[in-house]
C-alpha positions in Angstrom: -37.0 -3.1 -12.4 -33.6 -1.9 -13.5 -32.8 -4.0 -16.5 -29.3 -5.1 -15.4 -29.8 -8.8 -15.4 -27.9 -9.3 -18.6 -24.6 -7.7 -17.4 -24.9 -9.8 -14.3 -25.4 -12.9 -16.5 -22.3 -12.1 -18.5 -20.3 -11.7 -15.3 -21.5 -15.1 -14.3 -19.6 -16.6 -17.2 -16.4 -15.3 -15.7 -16.9 -17.6 -12.7 -18.5 -20.6 -14.4 -16.1 -23.5 -14.5 -16.6 -27.3 -14.6 -16.8 -29.1 -11.2 -15.3 -32.3 -12.5 -12.4 -31.0 -14.6 -9.0 -29.6 -13.6 -9.8 -26.0 -13.6 -8.6 -23.3 -11.1 -10.2 -19.8 -10.9 -7.9 -17.2 -12.5 -7.4 -14.8 -9.6 -4.2 -13.2 -10.8 -5.9 -10.3 -12.4 -9.2 -8.3 -12.3 -11.1 -7.9 -15.6 -10.6 -4.2 -15.3 -6.8 -4.5 -15.1 -5.4 -3.0 -18.3 -2.2 -5.0 -18.1 -4.2 -8.2 -18.5 -5.4 -7.1 -21.9 -2.2 -5.3 -23.2 -2.0 -7.6 -26.3 -5.6 -7.0 -27.3 -6.4 -4.9 -30.4 -8.9 -2.7 -28.7 -11.6 -3.7 -31.1 -15.1 -4.1 -29.7 -17.7 -6.6 -30.8 -20.1 -3.6 -30.7 -18.7 -0.1 -30.9 -20.4 2.7 -28.8 -23.8 3.8 -30.1 -24.1 7.4 -31.4 -27.4 8.0 -29.5 -28.5 11.6 -29.1 -31.5 11.6 -26.7 -31.1 12.6 -23.1 -33.7 12.0 -20.4 -36.3 14.9 -20.3 -36.1 16.9 -17.1 -39.8 16.5 -16.4 -39.9 12.7 -16.8 -40.4 10.5 -13.8 -37.9 7.9 -12.8 -40.0 4.9 -14.0 -41.5 6.6 -17.1 -40.5 5.9 -20.7 -39.4 8.6 -23.1 -39.5 7.9 -26.9 -38.1 10.1 -29.7 -38.5 9.4 -33.4 -38.4 11.1 -36.8 -42.1 10.0 -37.5 -44.9 9.1 -35.2 -48.1 7.4 -36.3 -50.9 7.7 -33.7 -53.9 6.7 -35.9 -54.4 3.5 -33.9 -56.0 4.1 -30.4 -54.2 1.2 -28.7 -50.8 1.4 -30.4 -48.3 4.0 -31.5 -45.9 3.4 -34.3 -42.5 5.2 -34.2 -40.3 5.2 -37.3 -37.1 6.7 -38.5 -34.3 7.2 -36.0 -36.2 5.8 -33.0 -34.8 6.1 -29.5 -36.4 4.7 -26.3 -35.1 5.6 -22.8 -36.0 4.4 -19.4 -33.8 4.9 -16.4 -30.3 4.2 -17.7 -31.6 1.9 -20.4 -31.4 3.0 -24.1 -32.9 1.3 -27.2 -32.3 2.4 -30.7 -34.2 0.9 -33.7 -35.6 2.1 -37.1 -39.1 1.0 -36.2 -40.8 0.5 -32.8 -44.4 -0.3 -31.9 -45.7 0.6 -28.5 -48.9 -1.0 -27.1 -50.6 1.3 -24.6 -53.1 -1.4 -23.5 -50.5 -4.0 -22.6 -47.8 -1.4 -21.9 -45.3 -3.2 -24.1 -43.0 -2.4 -26.9 -42.0 -4.4 -30.0 -39.1 -3.9 -32.4 -38.8 -6.3 -35.4 -36.3 -4.6 -37.7 -33.3 -4.9 -35.5 -32.4 -3.0 -32.4 -29.5 -1.7 -30.4 -29.4 -1.6 -26.6 -27.1 0.0 -24.1 -27.1 0.5 -20.3 -24.4 1.3 -17.8 -22.8 -2.2 -18.1 -23.8 -3.8 -21.4 -24.2 -3.0 -25.0 -25.8 -5.4 -27.6 -27.6 -5.7 -30.9 -30.5 -8.0 -31.6 -32.6 -9.0 -34.6 -35.8 -8.3 -32.8 -37.1 -7.7 -29.3 -40.1 -7.1 -27.1 -40.8 -6.1 -23.6 -43.3 -5.5 -20.9 -41.7 -3.0 -18.4 -44.5 -3.0 -15.9 -44.4 -6.8 -15.6 -40.6 -6.9 -15.8 -40.7 -9.3 -18.8 -38.4 -8.9 -21.8 -37.4 -11.0 -24.7 -34.5 -10.5 -27.1 -33.7 -12.6 -30.1 -30.5 -13.0 -32.2 -28.3 -11.1 -29.7 -24.7 -10.1 -29.8 -23.4 -8.4 -26.7 -20.4 -6.4 -25.4 -19.5 -5.5 -21.8 -18.9 -1.8 -21.3 -15.7 -0.9 -19.5 -14.7 -4.6 -19.3 -13.5 -7.3 -21.7 -16.2 -9.7 -22.6 -18.5 -10.4 -25.6 -20.6 -13.1 -27.1 -23.8 -14.2 -28.7 -27.2 -15.6 -27.6 -29.9 -17.0 -29.7 -32.5 -15.8 -27.2 -32.6 -14.0 -23.9 -35.6 -13.9 -21.6 -35.9 -11.8 -18.4 -38.7 -12.4 -15.9 -39.0 -10.9 -12.4 -35.3 -11.2 -11.4 -34.7 -14.4 -13.3 -32.7 -14.4 -16.5 -32.6 -17.1 -19.2 -30.1 -17.3 -22.0 -30.4 -19.9 -24.8 -27.5 -21.1 -27.0 -25.2 -18.5 -25.5 -21.4 -17.9 -25.9 -18.9 -15.8 -23.9 -15.3 -14.9 -24.5 -12.8 -12.2 -23.5 -11.0 -12.4 -26.8 -11.1 -10.0 -29.6 -14.4 -10.5 -31.5 -12.9 -11.9 -34.7 -11.6 -15.5 -34.3 -11.7 -15.9 -30.5 -9.1 -18.3 -29.2 -11.4 -19.6 -26.5 -15.1 -19.4 -25.8 -17.7 -20.7 -23.3 -20.9 -22.1 -24.7 -24.1 -23.2 -23.0 -27.5 -24.5 -24.2 -29.4 -22.9 -21.4 -28.4 -20.7 -18.4 -30.7 -19.5 -15.6 -29.5 -16.6 -13.5 -31.1 -15.6 -10.2 -29.8 -12.1 -9.5 -31.5 -11.8 -6.1 -30.0 -15.0 -4.7 -26.7 -14.4 -6.5 -26.2 -17.6 -8.4 -26.7 -19.1 -11.9 -27.3 -22.6 -13.3 -26.1 -23.8 -16.7 -27.0 -26.9 -18.6 -25.1 -28.4 -21.5 -22.0 -26.1 -21.2 -18.7 -26.6 -22.8 -15.4 -24.7 -23.4 -13.7 -24.5 -26.8 -10.2 -23.7 -27.7 -10.6 -22.2 -31.1 -13.2 -24.4 -32.6 -12.2 -27.5 -30.7 -14.3 -28.5 -27.6 -12.0 -29.4 -24.7 -14.4 -30.3 -22.0 -18.2 -30.7 -21.5 -20.3 -29.7 -18.5 -23.8 -31.2 -18.3 -24.8 -29.2 -15.3 -23.2 -26.5 -13.1 -24.2 -24.0 -10.4 -22.0 -20.9 -10.2 -21.8 -17.5 -8.4 -22.5 -14.3 -10.2 -21.4 -11.8 -7.5 -19.3 -11.6 -4.4 -21.9 -13.2 -2.2 -20.5 -16.2 -0.5 -22.3 -19.5 -0.9 -21.6 -23.2 -0.4 -20.4 -25.2 -3.3 -17.4 -26.7 -5.1 -14.5 -24.5 -5.9 -12.2 -25.0 -8.8 -10.0 -28.1 -8.7 -6.3 -28.1 -9.4 -3.9 -30.7 -10.6 -0.2 -31.3 -10.6 2.6 -33.8 -11.1 5.6 -34.4 -8.9 8.3 -36.9 -8.5 7.6 -37.4 -4.8 3.8 -37.8 -4.8 2.9 -38.6 -8.4 -0.3 -37.2 -10.0 -2.1 -34.8 -7.7 -5.7 -33.6 -7.8 -7.4 -31.3 -5.3 -11.2 -30.7 -5.3 -12.2 -28.0 -2.7 -15.7 -27.7 -1.3 -16.6 -24.4 0.3 -19.1 -24.2 3.2 -20.7 -20.8 3.9 -21.7 -21.5 7.5 -22.5 -18.0 8.5 -21.8 -14.4 7.4 -18.8 -14.3 9.7 -17.4 -17.8 9.5 -16.8 -20.4 6.9 -14.9 -23.6 6.0 -13.3 -25.3 3.1 -12.9 -29.1 2.8 -10.4 -30.3 0.2 -9.7 -33.9 -0.6 -6.1 -34.1 -2.1 -5.4 -37.2 -4.2 -1.8 -38.2 -4.6 -1.4 -41.4 -6.6 1.8 -42.5 -4.9 0.6 -41.7 -1.4 -3.1 -41.8 -1.0 -5.8 -39.2 -0.2 -5.1 -36.4 2.2 -8.1 -34.5 3.6 -7.4 -30.8 4.2 -9.7 -28.6 6.2 -9.6 -24.8 6.6 -11.9 -22.8 8.8 -12.1 -19.0 9.2 -14.0 -16.7 11.6 -14.4 -13.0 12.0 -16.0 -11.0 14.8 -15.9 -7.3 15.5 -12.8 -7.7 17.7 -11.6 -11.2 16.9 -10.5 -13.1 13.8 -8.8 -16.4 13.3 -7.9 -19.3 11.0 -7.7 -23.0 11.7 -6.3 -25.3 9.0 -4.9 -28.8 8.9 -4.7 -32.0 7.0 -4.6 -35.8 7.6 -3.3 -38.5 5.3 -4.0 -42.0 6.7 -1.4 -44.7 5.9 0.9 -42.8 3.5 1.8 -45.4 0.9 5.4 -44.2 0.7 6.1 -43.6 4.4 3.9 -46.4 5.7 2.4 -44.2 8.5 -0.2 -41.6 9.1 0.8 -38.0 8.2 -0.8 -34.7 9.1 -0.4 -31.0 10.0 -2.2 -28.4 11.9 -2.0 -24.6 11.9 -4.1 -22.2 14.1 -3.8 -18.4 14.4 -6.0 -16.0 16.3 -6.1 -12.3 17.0 -8.3 -10.5 19.6 -8.5 -6.7 20.3 -9.4 -6.7 24.0 -9.5 -2.9 24.3 -7.9 0.1 22.8 -4.6 -0.7 24.5 -4.6 -4.5 24.8 -4.6 -7.4 22.3 -4.2 -11.1 22.4 -2.7 -13.4 19.7 -2.3 -17.2 19.4 -0.3 -19.2 16.9 0.0 -23.0 16.9 1.8 -25.3 14.4 2.1 -29.0 14.5 3.2 -31.7 12.1 3.1 -35.5 12.4 6.8 -36.1 11.7 10.1 -34.4 11.0 10.0 -35.3 7.3 6.6 -33.7 6.6 7.9 -30.6 4.9 10.3 -32.6 2.8 7.4 -34.5 1.3 4.8 -31.8 1.1 6.7 -28.5 1.0 6.6 -26.6 -2.3 9.8 -24.7 -1.9 13.4 -25.2 -0.9 13.0 -22.9 2.1 9.9 -24.8 3.2 11.6 -28.1 2.9 14.5 -26.8 5.0 12.2 -25.8 7.9 13.8 -26.9 11.2 11.6 -25.3 13.8 7.9 -24.8 14.2 6.9 -22.0 16.5 3.7 -21.8 18.6 2.8 -19.1 21.0 0.1 -17.4 23.0 0.6 -13.8 23.9 -1.1 -10.7 25.5 0.2 -7.3 24.6 -0.5 -3.9 26.0 0.8 -0.4 25.5 0.3 3.1 26.8 1.8 6.5 26.2 5.2 5.6 27.6 5.2 1.9 28.1 4.5 -1.5 26.4 4.3 -5.0 27.8 3.9 -8.6 26.7 3.0 -11.8 28.4 3.6 -14.9 26.2 3.9 -18.6 26.3 6.2 -19.8 23.5 7.1 -23.3 22.3 9.2 -24.7 19.4 9.0 -28.1 17.8 12.2 -29.5 16.1 11.5 -31.0 12.7 15.1 -31.7 11.7 15.7 -35.5 11.4 19.4 -35.0 11.6 19.6 -33.7 15.1 18.5 -34.9 18.5 15.9 -33.4 20.9 18.7 -31.6 22.8 18.9 -29.1 20.0 15.3 -28.0 20.5 15.0 -24.5 21.9 13.8 -24.0 25.5 10.2 -23.3 26.0 9.1 -20.0 27.6 6.5 -20.8 30.3 6.0 -17.9 30.4 7.9 -14.8 29.1 7.0 -11.4 30.5 8.5 -8.2 29.1 8.0 -4.6 30.1 9.5 -1.5 28.4 9.1 2.1 29.7 10.6 5.4 28.5 9.7 9.0 29.3 11.3 12.4 29.2 12.7 13.7 32.5 14.1 17.2 32.7 17.0 19.2 31.1 16.7 17.1 27.9 17.1 13.7 29.7 15.2 10.6 28.9 14.8 7.7 31.4 13.8 4.1 30.5 13.6 0.5 31.5 13.8 -2.7 29.5 12.9 -5.8 31.5 12.2 -9.5 30.8 11.3 -12.5 32.9 11.4 -16.0 31.4 10.7 -19.4 33.0 12.5 -21.9 30.7 11.4 -25.5 30.2 12.8 -28.4 28.2 12.0 -32.1 27.8 15.6 -33.3 27.7 17.6 -30.6 29.5 17.6 -28.9 32.9 16.2 -25.4 32.9 15.4 -22.5 35.2 14.1 -19.0 35.5 15.8 -15.7 34.4 15.1 -12.1 35.0 16.9 -9.4 33.0 16.6 -5.7 34.0 18.1 -2.8 32.1 17.4 0.8 33.3 19.0 3.6 31.4 19.3 7.4 31.2 20.0 9.1 27.8 20.5 12.7 26.8 19.5 12.9 23.1 20.5 16.1 21.3 19.9 16.9 17.7 19.9 19.6 15.1 19.1 19.8 11.4 22.5 18.4 10.4 23.7 16.5 13.5 22.7 14.3 16.4 24.4 13.1 19.7 23.0 10.5 22.0 25.0 9.7 25.2 23.5 6.9 27.3 24.3 5.1 30.6 22.6 1.8 31.3 23.0 -0.9 33.9 22.2 -4.5 33.0 21.4 -6.9 35.8 20.5 -10.6 35.0 19.7 -13.2 37.7 18.8 -16.9 37.5 17.0 -19.5 39.6 18.3 -22.8 38.2 17.3 -26.4 38.4 19.6 -28.4 40.8 21.5 -29.9 37.9 22.7 -26.4 36.8 23.6 -25.2 40.3 27.1 -23.7 40.6 28.9 -25.0 43.8 25.4 -25.9 45.1 24.1 -22.4 44.5 21.0 -22.4 42.3 20.9 -18.6 42.3 23.5 -16.8 40.2 23.6 -13.3 38.7 25.5 -10.8 36.6 25.5 -7.1 36.7 27.5 -4.4 34.7 27.2 -0.9 33.5 27.0 -0.1 29.8 28.1 3.3 28.4 27.5 4.4 24.8 27.8 7.5 22.7 26.1 7.6 19.3 26.7 10.7 17.1 26.4 11.7 13.4 26.5 14.5 10.9 24.6 15.2 7.7 26.2 17.2 4.9 24.8 17.7 1.4 25.8 19.6 -1.7 24.7 20.2 -5.3 27.1 18.6 -7.8 27.3 17.7 -11.4 28.6 14.4 -12.7 28.1 12.5 -16.0 26.3 15.5 -17.4 23.6 15.3 -14.7 22.8 17.4 -11.6 22.9 15.5 -8.3 22.3 16.1 -4.6 25.2 14.4 -2.8 25.1 13.6 0.9 28.0 12.8 3.3 26.9 11.1 6.5 29.7 10.3 9.0 28.8 8.5 12.2 30.8 7.7 15.3 29.7 5.2 18.0 31.5 4.5 21.2 30.7 1.5 23.5 32.1 0.7 26.9 31.1 -2.4 28.9 33.4 -3.9 31.6 34.2 -7.6 31.6 32.2 -9.9 33.8 33.0 -13.6 34.1 29.9 -15.4 32.7 31.2 -19.0 32.5 29.0 -20.1 35.3 25.8 -18.8 33.6 23.7 -21.2 31.6 22.9 -20.7 27.9 19.2 -20.8 27.4 18.7 -18.7 24.3 21.9 -16.9 23.6 23.1 -17.0 20.0 25.8 -15.0 18.3 24.2 -12.5 15.9 25.1 -12.4 12.3 27.6 -9.6 11.7 26.3 -6.8 9.6 26.6 -3.0 9.1 23.8 -2.5 11.7 25.7 -4.7 14.2 28.4 -2.0 14.4 26.0 0.1 16.3 24.6 -2.5 18.8 25.7 -2.9 22.4 25.7 -6.7 22.3 26.7 -9.2 19.7 24.5 -12.0 21.3 20.8 -12.4 21.3 19.0 -13.1 24.5 20.3 -12.2 27.9 22.6 -15.0 28.8 25.7 -13.3 27.4 26.7 -9.6 27.5 29.9 -8.7 25.7 32.8 -6.7 27.3 33.6 -3.8 25.1 35.8 -0.8 24.8 35.4 0.0 21.1 34.8 2.9 18.7 32.9 2.5 15.5 33.6 4.8 12.6 31.3 4.8 9.6 30.5 7.0 6.7 27.8 6.9 4.0 27.5 8.9 0.9 24.5 9.0 -1.5 23.7 10.6 -4.9 20.1 11.6 -5.2 18.1 13.0 -8.1 17.4 16.6 -6.9 13.9 16.7 -8.2 12.5 13.3 -7.3 14.8 12.4 -4.4 15.4 9.0 -6.0 18.6 7.3 -4.9 21.0 6.3 -7.7 24.2 5.6 -5.8 25.1 4.8 -2.2 28.3 3.6 -0.5 28.6 2.8 3.2 31.8 1.9 5.0 32.2 1.0 8.6 34.5 -0.7 11.1 34.8 -0.9 14.8 38.2 -0.5 16.5 38.5 -2.8 19.5 40.5 -1.2 22.3 39.9 -4.2 24.5 39.9 -7.9 23.2 36.6 -9.8 23.5 36.5 -12.2 26.4 32.9 -13.4 26.4 31.7 -16.3 24.3 29.5 -19.3 24.1 30.6 -22.7 25.4 32.6 -24.7 22.8 33.1 -21.6 20.6 36.5 -20.0 20.4 36.9 -16.3 21.1 38.9 -14.6 18.5 41.7 -12.3 19.6 41.4 -9.3 17.3 41.9 -5.6 17.3 39.1 -4.7 15.0 36.0 -6.0 13.4 35.8 -6.8 9.7 35.5 -3.8 7.5 31.9 -3.6 6.2 31.2 -2.1 2.8 27.8 -1.8 1.2 27.5 -0.5 -2.3 24.4 0.1 -4.5 24.2 1.6 -8.0 21.3 2.3 -10.2 22.8 2.9 -13.6 19.5 3.8 -15.2 15.9 2.6 -15.0 17.0 -0.9 -16.2 20.4 -1.6 -14.6 21.0 -2.1 -10.9 24.2 -3.4 -9.2 25.1 -4.0 -5.6 27.6 -5.6 -3.3 28.1 -6.3 0.4 31.6 -7.1 1.7 33.0 -8.1 5.1 36.8 -7.8 4.9 38.9 -9.3 7.7 41.7 -6.7 7.8 43.8 -8.8 10.2 43.9 -11.8 8.0 43.5 -10.1 4.6 40.6 -12.1 3.5 36.8 -11.8 2.9 34.5 -13.3 5.5 31.3 -12.5 3.5 30.7 -11.4 0.0 27.5 -10.8 -1.9 27.5 -9.5 -5.4 24.2 -8.9 -7.2 23.0 -7.4 -10.5 19.7 -7.0 -12.2 18.6 -5.9 -15.7 15.0 -5.2 -16.6 13.9 -5.9 -20.1 10.7 -4.6 -21.8 7.5 -6.6 -21.4 8.2 -7.4 -17.7 11.4 -9.3 -18.5 14.2 -9.5 -16.0 17.7 -11.0 -15.6 19.4 -11.6 -12.2 22.9 -12.7 -11.3 24.2 -13.1 -7.8 27.1 -14.6 -5.9 26.9 -15.3 -2.2 29.8 -16.4 0.0 30.0 -16.8 3.8 33.2 -18.4 5.1 32.9 -22.0 6.3 29.1 -21.9 5.6 28.1 -21.4 2.0 29.2 -20.3 -1.5 26.5 -20.1 -4.1 25.7 -18.6 -7.5 22.2 -17.8 -8.6 21.2 -16.9 -12.1 17.6 -16.3 -13.2 16.0 -15.0 -16.3 12.7 -14.0 -17.8 13.5 -13.1 -21.4 10.9 -11.7 -23.7 11.4 -13.0 -27.3 8.6 -10.8 -28.4 5.3 -9.5 -27.1 3.9 -13.1 -26.7 6.8 -15.4 -25.9 9.0 -15.3 -22.7 11.7 -17.8 -21.7 12.0 -18.6 -18.0 15.0 -20.0 -16.2 16.8 -20.2 -12.9 19.9 -22.0 -11.7 20.9 -21.9 -8.1 24.2 -23.7 -7.7 26.2 -24.5 -4.5 30.0 -24.2 -5.3 30.8 -25.5 -1.8 28.7 -28.7 -2.3 29.2 -28.9 -6.1 25.5 -29.5 -6.5 22.4 -27.7 -7.9 20.1 -26.3 -5.2 17.3 -25.5 -7.6 16.9 -25.4 -11.3 13.9 -24.6 -13.5 13.3 -23.8 -17.1 10.4 -23.3 -19.5 8.4 -20.7 -21.3 5.4 -18.5 -21.2 3.1 -17.8 -24.2 0.7 -14.9 -23.8 -2.0 -13.5 -26.1 -4.9 -11.2 -25.8 -7.1 -13.7 -23.9 -5.1 -16.9 -23.5 -1.9 -17.8 -21.7 0.2 -21.0 -21.5 3.1 -21.6 -19.0 5.2 -24.8 -19.1 8.4 -25.4 -17.1 10.2 -28.2 -15.4 11.8 -27.9 -11.9 14.5 -29.8 -10.0 15.1 -28.8 -6.3 16.5 -30.1 -3.1 13.9 -31.5 -0.7 15.8 -32.2 2.5 19.1 -31.6 4.3 20.6 -34.8 3.0 20.4 -33.4 -0.5 17.6 -35.5 -2.0 15.9 -34.0 -5.0 12.5 -33.9 -6.6 11.5 -33.3 -10.2 8.2 -31.5 -11.0 6.4 -30.5 -14.2 4.2 -27.4 -14.2 1.7 -26.7 -17.0 -0.9 -23.9 -16.7 -3.5 -22.9 -19.2 -5.1 -19.6 -18.5 -8.3 -18.5 -20.1 -8.2 -14.8 -19.2 -11.3 -13.7 -17.4 -12.6 -17.2 -16.9 -10.3 -19.8 -15.4 -6.9 -21.4 -15.4 -6.2 -25.1 -15.7 -3.3 -26.7 -13.9 -1.3 -25.7 -10.9 -0.8 -22.0 -10.1 2.7 -20.9 -11.1 2.6 -17.2 -10.1 3.7 -17.6 -6.4 6.4 -20.1 -7.3 8.0 -17.9 -9.9 7.7 -14.8 -7.8 9.6 -16.6 -5.1 12.2 -18.1 -7.4 13.0 -15.1 -9.6 13.5 -11.7 -8.2 11.5 -9.2 -10.1 9.2 -11.7 -11.8 5.8 -10.2 -12.7 3.1 -10.7 -15.2 
């Protein structure tokens, strides 16, 4: 037997938490993560032992080697070793001033104190005895230290017996050995290393010397082996649901599938039952999760949600995916969403798709549906379903440097409240890509043909079949220049990257074509080099335009890291746009807005950036984004940003994680809408961190729906590093709210 039961037992403490108290497993860090223990002194409860003996080369794997200053062999049955005694078996080592070895019973006894060390654990004991052949060992008055990991404690007595380990009156902590801020104590612990679980009786957790909760009985895992049982409960408090408590129960149904059942108590709503199931096969994996809340006390109705996702690898070139999302009502995310973005969810997508690819082609067959969960709009605003959508893309080299390709798509549209139809979109093209080390040119000729078979309500002059066809010509080209330069007492590699893009597409009257999925794309720098400003195939712009853009960058010549970049671009419209969406005016302009993108890294702490869309015809900004970030020591960060989009939004966003010292950090965020004269989200609080203990407390106010209703929440988290955390997890929320937040 390899005497590793004690290290396993200590690891069990890391997972042992009460089943009836608000404790959540601390999963933010591993015990071997040095950043987790950055505030620790480095002191060990037991420093490394200065042992000198190595295993003799002629010793068998299961044999014991003993070395001492003096050996007394006068007794036939026993041998007494004195002085600097060392015993070694496998990777186990024992050091003691006096050791008695019984040859009849094949046992050893040390009564004047001993030291023990193996690959995972180091400890001292007042006395000890063992029977290696029977795999029985007993240690008394023990203090232990994990090797390579944080963790130390004491045990009045430890007994090891054929794979079972018993500890009596034991403690465990990850704090520095002197004056631990928290500790776990148990009267009796049994560990079964073969089955991978432990059982504790009379356990309690102390903060300092004060007991904070008591555990009469608990079963806990000691390794990564999955097993059924209660997971760690979480609690919270919100203005919309009141006090919340979740108690998950994990079901290890088979090695490749499992389930988790979680009752979720909300004092102002009732009890919601959440279920999650997972499965994994060699070529398939999936997840099914959902919840049901009968008779929501605040909404006076049943509430629930369902999510399903699946992936199958059918062969080397084919795969299938499924994704389904359902909610009981259009206010569900307002009441149960944890973020502003989640509360603002308007559409839930569901789809089933089959994808294939080869050397020169790829294809997809999909069924796609969307559910509208916006209470402020009617069902007419819901997107058309795709029943089905079939796409096929192909491209391959021809001869003389030419490439030929085809992009095609067929969709059968369906809608509960609106007439629909079928559409096929074909786009064959020929391109002649040329490039060198410092240049590229890509001329391309394409023809786009789109045809419809419409429901009678959409027929044009009684004709249900309508189409559109037009050629599209484009020429994309660019140059790459670079030079060594010196600026601000530093050497730089500067690049200059001019780019010219020409697009020609003749006008086709598309007023008789339906609008199933066309949307005007958000204008951006990348949009300057696209051949259509609409998504979908219902609209294709007319164009006779030339885009001129230039980008310059300053790079560190050694690392290649970018410290400065500036991009400018604008398209000159030689022909006015004449294609638009119904009810949307078509602007008469000679050029697109001038797009400018600027990023500057002043040093390793300061970064600045801005994006501007400047309407040169009207002399005004259509879009402006200004952002800045400063990184403090100790993972502190400050962010400031301003966002403006004409007729849509104007917001400021300020966030801060400010380290007062190594232990205290202030946390804050204020996202304010200037357009609405209202706060979108605000939070404030603090973090306190020590070697082995962490506390986070902050309050949060945020918008929960499109009408502007708000909710207040209080977050309190107590983290016992290496053991557990009490309260709602705050990491994901703060990472989402504050750019650059990290622990």
